[in-house]
N, C-alpha and C positions, 0 to 999 in steps of 0.2 A: 036806583041812586048811581050816577055815573062813576065811575072811579075819582081818585082823587088826582090832581096833576103832582101832587108828591110822589106818587107810586112810580113815576117816571124816574125820579132823582133819588128817592130813598130806596134801598135794596130791601126787599121781601125779609120780615124775620124768619129766620131759622126755626123750623119745625122742633116740637118737643120730640125728643128721642126715648125717653124712658116712660115707661106703663108707671102707674100710679104706685102699683106694689113696690117698684125699685124706688121711686120716688121718695116713699115715706119708710122704707123698710129698716133704717137705723132710728127713726125718730120717734122722741119721748112725747108724751101728752104734751109736755110746754111747749115744746118744736111746733108740734101740731097747731097748737093754739096760737103760738106766733106767728105761725104762716098764714093761717085764717084771717087774724087780724089785719097783716100787713097787704094780703090780697084785698081786704074789705076797703082798707084807706085808697089802694089802687083803684078799685070799683067805683067809690066815690068820685073820682076823682075824673071818671068818664069813660073808663077802660072796661071793655066787655069782661064778664065775670071769668069766661074761659082764659084770656090774656092775663088777668089779674093774677088769678090761681097760678097759671104756668109761670109767670115770672116775679110773684111776691117775694122768692128767695136770691132773686137775682140783680135785683134792682135796688138802690135806696129811693123810696117812696117821697122821700122829703126833695129830693132832687126831681124828681117827675112833679111833686108839688109845684115846686118854684117854676119850672118851666111854665107847666100849665096856667098859673096865675099870670104869668107874663104874656098869655094868649096863646102859648103851643097848643097845638091841637094833642090830645092824650097819645094819642098811638106814635106821633112822633117824640113826644114827649119821653115815651119808653123807649124806642130805639136810641135816642141821643144817652139816656142814662145807662142804657145796657154797654 
């Protein structure tokens, strides 16, 4: 699949710099459940599972949903919401 024409316009997303252990070290079971649910919502909007898990804490999935509903590609919607 050829790269998206948006790749030249939208800068690449920053890599996740924390390991899973560091990311979830201070989390309770409830926090982890909420994170998993948010990641699932992002994944249902069309993001890869990896992106959904990585950014579930950092974005308002409702904002991503609204952008996708208006025709925005999921990855671009994620970048805008960040």
